[in-house]
Backbone bond lengths (Angstrom), bond angles and torsions (degrees), N, CA, C in turn:
res aa  C-N    CA-C-N  psi(-1)  N-CA   C-N-CA  omega(-1)  CA-C   N-CA-C  phi
1 M - - - 1.437 - - 1.526 107.95 -
2 T 1.305 117.01 141.60 1.456 119.73 -178.60 1.512 110.91 -131.48
3 S 1.310 115.09 157.47 1.459 121.65 172.21 1.516 106.73 -138.37
4 E 1.330 116.25 165.25 1.461 120.00 -177.44 1.513 110.98 -98.33
5 S 1.327 116.91 136.46 1.452 123.07 175.05 1.515 107.06 -155.78
6 S 1.298 117.95 123.50 1.463 123.02 -178.98 1.520 111.61 56.08
7 G 1.327 117.45 30.21 1.452 120.89 176.03 1.512 115.33 81.02
8 S 1.338 119.19 -5.40 1.456 119.98 179.72 1.520 109.78 -119.94
9 P 1.347 117.13 143.01 1.463 119.41 -178.50 1.523 111.20 -69.86
10 I 1.325 115.90 147.11 1.458 122.63 177.25 1.522 106.97 -122.25
11 E 1.319 116.93 126.80 1.457 120.54 175.49 1.521 108.10 -68.25
12 S 1.322 117.38 144.10 1.452 119.50 -178.84 1.522 110.70 -150.20
13 T 1.316 114.99 165.26 1.454 123.62 173.67 1.513 106.46 -117.95
14 R 1.322 116.22 132.72 1.467 120.84 -177.81 1.522 108.40 -117.13
15 V 1.342 115.97 131.36 1.455 122.52 178.41 1.516 107.76 -123.56
16 T 1.331 116.19 131.71 1.459 120.33 177.23 1.518 108.60 -105.80
17 A 1.323 116.49 128.00 1.463 122.50 179.94 1.515 109.11 -119.70
18 L 1.321 116.76 145.53 1.459 121.92 176.81 1.518 109.33 -103.73
19 T 1.326 116.60 127.70 1.457 122.30 173.48 1.516 106.83 -129.90
20 D 1.307 116.27 119.66 1.469 121.50 -177.10 1.521 110.86 51.72
21 G 1.334 117.04 38.40 1.449 122.21 176.85 1.515 115.19 78.61
22 V 1.329 118.34 2.94 1.460 121.99 179.88 1.524 108.79 -103.75
23 A 1.340 116.27 123.63 1.461 120.29 179.41 1.519 110.35 -78.90
24 Q 1.325 115.35 133.06 1.455 121.59 177.69 1.522 107.45 -128.20
25 A 1.324 117.11 130.72 1.462 121.43 -178.83 1.524 109.80 -102.88
26 F 1.333 115.55 122.54 1.458 122.92 177.66 1.524 107.74 -110.13
27 T 1.333 116.74 133.42 1.458 121.52 -175.78 1.521 110.80 -118.81
28 W 1.325 115.45 134.85 1.460 123.14 174.10 1.512 108.49 -109.60
29 E 1.328 117.17 126.12 1.460 120.60 175.12 1.518 109.18 -72.90
30 E 1.334 115.42 146.69 1.455 119.88 174.83 1.527 108.23 -60.09
31 D 1.281 116.86 143.88 1.468 123.78 179.84 1.521 113.05 72.31
32 A 1.348 118.27 8.38 1.463 119.94 176.55 1.524 108.68 -66.15
33 R 1.311 115.16 132.70 1.462 121.27 177.36 1.518 107.07 -129.52
34 I 1.342 115.40 120.46 1.466 121.45 -178.56 1.526 107.62 -132.38
35 E 1.317 116.32 126.33 1.459 121.51 177.54 1.522 108.47 -126.89
36 V 1.328 116.36 136.35 1.459 121.93 178.59 1.525 107.69 -121.00
37 R 1.347 115.12 125.65 1.464 120.72 -179.41 1.527 109.22 -124.17
38 N 1.325 115.52 140.28 1.459 122.16 175.19 1.518 106.97 -100.89
39 L 1.323 117.04 113.96 1.457 121.72 -178.84 1.526 111.73 -101.81
40 G 1.308 116.52 26.79 1.466 120.80 179.74 1.511 111.32 90.13
41 G 1.327 117.00 -81.27 1.459 121.02 -178.04 1.515 114.05 -89.45
42 E 1.321 117.46 -4.30 1.464 119.89 179.11 1.519 110.48 -152.91
43 V 1.321 114.97 157.74 1.458 122.22 177.22 1.519 107.50 -110.32
44 V 1.324 115.75 135.23 1.464 121.29 178.65 1.517 108.29 -112.02
45 I 1.319 115.89 125.91 1.466 121.82 171.52 1.518 105.76 -107.61
46 E 1.314 115.44 112.83 1.466 121.53 -179.00 1.527 107.78 -112.91
47 A 1.321 116.33 129.54 1.455 119.55 -176.85 1.525 110.40 -150.77
48 N 1.331 114.88 153.13 1.459 118.68 171.74 1.533 107.79 -80.58
49 A 1.326 117.30 179.25 1.474 120.67 -176.14 1.526 111.59 -58.27
50 A 1.332 117.34 -42.80 1.466 120.34 179.16 1.526 110.62 -65.12
51 G 1.308 117.31 -36.23 1.458 121.31 177.55 1.519 112.32 -67.19
52 L 1.330 116.52 -41.09 1.467 119.86 177.59 1.526 110.93 -64.53
53 R 1.339 117.66 -41.22 1.477 120.42 176.69 1.520 110.20 -63.91
54 T 1.323 116.98 -38.07 1.460 121.19 178.71 1.523 110.76 -63.17
55 L 1.339 117.51 -48.60 1.467 120.68 177.85 1.526 111.59 -60.88
56 A 1.324 116.67 -43.02 1.469 120.56 178.42 1.530 110.11 -59.70
57 G 1.308 116.55 -41.27 1.467 120.70 178.54 1.523 111.79 -63.78
58 H 1.335 117.05 -41.69 1.466 120.50 177.77 1.524 110.67 -60.17
59 L 1.328 116.56 -44.13 1.465 120.50 179.76 1.525 111.23 -64.98
60 L 1.325 117.34 -38.78 1.468 120.47 178.28 1.526 111.57 -65.97
61 V 1.329 118.07 -36.26 1.464 121.00 176.09 1.524 109.23 -60.37
62 L 1.329 116.95 -47.18 1.464 120.52 -178.92 1.525 112.47 -67.74
63 A 1.327 117.88 -24.68 1.466 122.12 -178.01 1.529 113.38 -86.78
64 K 1.327 118.72 -6.58 1.467 121.09 -177.61 1.521 111.52 -63.28
65 D 1.349 115.01 149.67 1.459 121.03 173.59 1.521 109.13 -59.05
66 G 1.310 116.25 139.74 1.456 121.11 176.51 1.518 114.74 89.50
67 V 1.329 117.85 -7.38 1.464 120.28 176.92 1.528 107.14 -78.57
68 P 1.339 117.20 124.99 1.462 119.89 -174.92 1.530 113.47 -66.44
69 D 1.329 114.77 148.03 1.456 121.85 172.47 1.531 107.85 -56.72
70 G 1.313 117.11 138.55 1.458 121.54 -179.67 1.519 113.73 91.87
71 S 1.333 117.96 -8.28 1.465 119.98 176.11 1.521 108.28 -61.37
72 H 1.322 116.25 139.65 1.454 118.98 -176.10 1.519 111.52 -153.51
73 L 1.305 114.66 165.60 1.463 122.91 178.15 1.523 107.25 -134.66
74 H 1.333 116.16 126.22 1.463 122.07 176.74 1.526 108.68 -94.13
75 L 1.314 116.27 127.14 1.462 121.89 173.65 1.522 107.29 -117.33
76 E 1.331 116.43 134.16 1.464 121.87 -179.05 1.518 108.22 -141.97
77 D 1.351 115.78 167.90 1.455 116.46 174.44 1.525 107.20 -62.20
78 S 1.281 116.55 143.29 1.465 125.90 -174.42 1.530 112.80 67.88
79 N 1.329 118.63 4.84 1.460 122.57 175.12 1.522 108.24 -140.98
80 G 1.336 116.08 65.76 1.457 121.04 177.53 1.515 114.45 102.48
81 L 1.344 117.48 -19.39 1.460 120.92 -179.51 1.528 109.90 -120.04
82 E 1.318 115.17 161.05 1.460 121.13 177.48 1.533 109.93 -65.16
83 D 1.335 116.30 150.63 1.458 121.37 176.39 1.523 110.07 -54.98
84 G 1.329 116.51 138.78 1.450 121.73 179.82 1.519 114.07 89.50
85 S 1.328 117.56 -6.09 1.471 120.87 179.05 1.519 110.25 -72.27
86 V 1.340 116.04 151.02 1.462 120.25 169.80 1.527 107.52 -81.10
87 G 1.314 116.30 154.86 1.449 120.49 -178.79 1.523 112.69 -64.71
88 L 1.328 115.37 151.14 1.461 122.22 178.93 1.519 107.53 -135.95
89 V 1.324 116.44 130.43 1.466 120.96 175.99 1.516 107.73 -116.28
90 L 1.332 116.18 126.38 1.453 122.42 173.37 1.522 106.40 -101.83
91 E 1.324 117.68 119.70 1.466 120.55 -173.87 1.523 111.53 -135.26
92 R 1.312 114.76 138.45 1.468 120.64 174.67 1.513 108.95 -86.68
93 N 1.338 116.47 131.88 1.456 122.13 178.44 1.519 107.40 -143.10
94 D 1.324 116.31 104.01 1.459 121.67 -177.76 1.528 112.82 -91.05
95 A 1.322 117.61 -0.58 1.468 120.56 -179.54 1.519 109.81 -67.62
96 E 1.319 115.14 144.73 1.462 119.75 179.38 1.501 110.46 -90.62
């Protein structure tokens, strides 16, 4: 699967998730590398350029109009993150 960016195709992986019956498509660029580390008082998200674009895309999916409150994406090592990463949940919460 490909998408356009800067005029050149980028290989990607697309995953569709259902939250409250609404399908949301999350895309990972090929060569995306994302690592999340817990350093005690702070969390570090370290990623290459493809990984940063991938995370930005995930956040934009959750920010779209019509996406239900509470929609979320779990990222873990061997599931979107580098081995040894701590888990990361991206969640929409519109409550004030």
